[in-house]
N, C-alpha and C positions, 0 to 999 in steps of 0.2 A: 718249759712253760716261758712264755716270753717276759721281759723285764717292764717294770711299770713304774713310773713315776707319779706319786700321787700330786694332783693340784692342791692349792691351798683350801680352796673348798672341800676338796675331799679330805685333805690331812684335819679342817675343823671337824669333820664328820666322824673321821675315824676317832678323835680325841672325845667326840661327845658320845659316842659307842662306848670308849673305855671307860669312861666317867661313869655313865649309867650301869655298865656290868658290874662297878667296885662300888655304888651306892644302893643300888636295888635290884631287885628280882626283874629279869628281861626275858618274857616268852617271844621266841622267833619261830613261827611256821611255814613249812616247805614241805617239799618231796625228798623227806629222810629216806624214809622206806624203799622208795624206787630208787634212790642213788645208791643205796646200799646194795640194793638188787643189783645195779648194773654192774657192779664190782665182782658178779660171777660167784658168790661164796658158793662153796660145797656143802653136803650134807655133814661132812666132817667140820667143818667151821661152825655149822649150827649143832654140832653134839648131836646130830639124828633128830634134833629139833626143828623139824623144817619150818623157815619162815619166823623164826623167833630171832627176829631182829636184835634184840637186848643181849645175846649171848654172844654176839659178835665184838661187843666191849671186852670181852675177855678173851676169845679166842682168835679174834682178827682187829687189834685195836689200830694196825694200818690201814685196816680200810674204812674205819670209823673216823680216823684220823684226817684220812683223805678227803671225805664227805664235808667235814668241818673246813677244812682249807679252801675248798671249794666255794663255801658259802662266806666265808670270810674275804675271799679274794674278789667276789661282787660286791 
């Protein structure tokens, strides 16, 4: 991944976002399921529960983490 240096505006947005996360419930909507599926999890990853993305939190936290990292990068 390319190196990224945030601008002062970007830094203040990050700080505002962190403050929001620390002080209230923050709801973000996006294509989480689509991004998880794009990681091509196997039926074993789903513990034979096809399409049960929630189980990936246990069986493939690396996939879930990578999606969150992509959202934070944006």
